[in-house]
C-alpha positions, -999 to +999 in steps of 0.1 A: +272+295+042+237+309+043+217+304+074+180+297+069+156+315+092+131+293+109+096+296+096+075+317+119+048+298+137+013+307+125-006+329+149-034+317+171-062+328+147-046+309+117-042+277+138-078+279+149-090+283+113-069+253+102-082+232+131-119+242+129-122+251+092-151+227+085-170+238+115-165+275+107-177+269+072-209+253+085-214+283+108-207+309+080-244+312+068-255+319+104-226+344+110-235+362+078-272+364+088-262+377+122-240+404+106-266+415+080-296+416+103-281+424+137-249+444+133-253+461+099-285+479+109-267+494+139-255+521+116-291+534+115-289+544+151-276+578+140-312+585+130-320+589+167-298+620+167-311+635+135-342+653+122-347+626+096-365+633+064-370+610+035-359+637+011-324+641+026-319+605+037-299+593+068-267+612+061-282+643+047-307+650+075-298+677+101-283+668+135-305+676+164-286+660+193-308+646+220-340+664+209-356+632+198-352+617+233-373+645+249-406+630+239-398+599+261-388+619+292-405+653+289-440+640+291-463+628+319-465+594+302-428+586+306-430+572+341-462+552+333-449+534+302-414+528+318-430+513+350-454+492+330-427+478+308-404+469+337-431+457+360-449+434+335-417+420+320-405+414+355-437+394+362-432+375+329-396+365+337-401+356+373-434+337+371-424+322+337-392+308+352-411+291+381-437+276+358-413+265+331-389+248+356-419+231+373-432+218+340-398+205+331-394+187+364-429+171+360-422+160+324-389+145+335-408+123+360-432+110+333-417+076+322-441+069+293-425+082+261-459+084+244-474+105+271-443+126+273-444+133+236-481+143+237-476+166+267-445+183+252-463+188+219-494+202+237-472+226+257-451+237+227-481+243+203-492+277+218-457+291+211-463+286+174-495+307+174-494+343+164-506+369+189-534+378+165-549+343+169-542+344+207-560+378+209-592+362+195-590+334+221-586+360+248-615+380+234-638+350+233-630+343+270-631+379+283-658+398+264-690+407+281-707+376+267-675+354+268-670+321+286-656+337+318-685+360+323-710+332+315-693+311+342-695+341+366-732+345+359-737+308+365-722+313+400-745+343+406-717+369+401-722+400+380-703+400+347-670+419+346-662+443+317-625+433+314-618+456+284-629+486+305-611+478+337-573+481+336-567+466+371-573+431+359-548+432+330-514+426+347-528+392+358-544+385+324-514+394+304-492+373+327-515+343+323-516+347+285-478+351+283-472+320+305-497+299+284-480+308+252-443+307+262-439+284+292-440+253+270-411+266+249-389+274+279-398+242+297-385+221+268-352+239+271-350+231+308-361+196+302-333+191+277-308+203+303-322+180+329-319+150+306-283+158+302-276+153+339-257+120+345-279+092+359-250+083+382-259+112+405-294+099+410-283+063+414-259+073+442-287+094+458-310+064+458-284+042+474-281+069+502-319+068+506-327+102+491-364+107+482-375+121+449-380+156+463-345+154+478-330+144+445-347+174+428-336+198+455-299+186+459-292+173+424-315+186+396-320+222+406-283+229+415-271+214+381-299+234+363-289+267+378-263+276+351-290+272+324-315+292+344-290+320+349-282+321+311-319+322+301-326+348+328-297+371+317-309+368+280-344+378+291-331+407+312-314+421+282-348+426+266-367+437+297-371+472+282-386+456+251-422+446+254-437+420+232-456+443+209-480+416+197-491+407+232-497+443+244-512+456+212-534+427+200-545+410+232-556+443+248-571+453+214-553+486+219-581+497+242-575+532+255-593+523+287-565+499+296-535+522+290-530+528+327-516+492+332-509+479+297-493+508+278-456+501+274-427+518+255-433+498+223-470+505+220-465+542+230-438+547+204-460+530+178-489+553+184-466+583+184-451+572+151-485+565+136-499+599+146-468+621+143-448+601+117-414+611+132-388+584+124-363+601+147-385+597+178-390+560+171-353+555+166-345+573+198-368+549+217-352+519+202-317+533+210-328+539+246-341+504+250-310+488+235-286+508+257-305+501+289-309+464+280-271+462+273-263+478+307-287+454+325-271+424+310-236+436+319-247+445+354-265+412+360-237+392+346-212+411+369-233+403+399-233+366+389-196+367+384-191+381+419-212+352+434-200+324+412-176+331+383-183+297+366-220+304+363-216+338+345-226+342+309-192+357+300 
């Protein structure tokens, strides 16, 4: 009498595919795009450790170790561009967070759907503009005969040559960045606020809580997980400067390099003048590794404080 062996249970992966097959099929195009454009190019990171030439290609070029990284750290400009990148991106993240959350809270209090739609569209529209167009707006405002200097002259104040004075540009770049991106982030936060159950607010009203108390004790605490996720994602790119902002809005003026020259613009000028692909790849590799470490470190700190609010 033959004994039949019981059929082995499918493993966890197979069960997951059977259960979520339709959803995985819908996600397949996005997964393929992520693999092709984000993970596949990682193989090119070896260029950072080679003396790359077009003649020999990626694999045929000679290994040079960390020589390509020397131009970032062995020059007097290394500290300046690193500080500018971290300082300006830090301003963008911190001030952008305050403005975006504030706008989301204000829009949440607007009860008219028509007014809310107009306001959201007006705030989101600058996000769709290219930095080239924004740079012309900024130039029209800040040039020696621009609107800002005309207003200063009307008040009896001497005109300011903004494109010759680097000390004004941390504030200018922050204002331009906020104007362009705050609307986008505020809509994300608004969507999160709208997902909060109305029962919390109804219970707070019964207890006599004012509108500010509802925001302080209900809206903001429930919004913190989204704020943490958005902040962690931005911290991961804190070593990456928005090239369009720093190159186009400043018009690549050499007079402004003291406060506006960042890693991306510096590497671009080096690549344009020297034409060394290995140096540019080394800078990108350096930015990616530091960004990865910052995300892991920030997420670890969040996990120590509150495990449920961590990104992973």
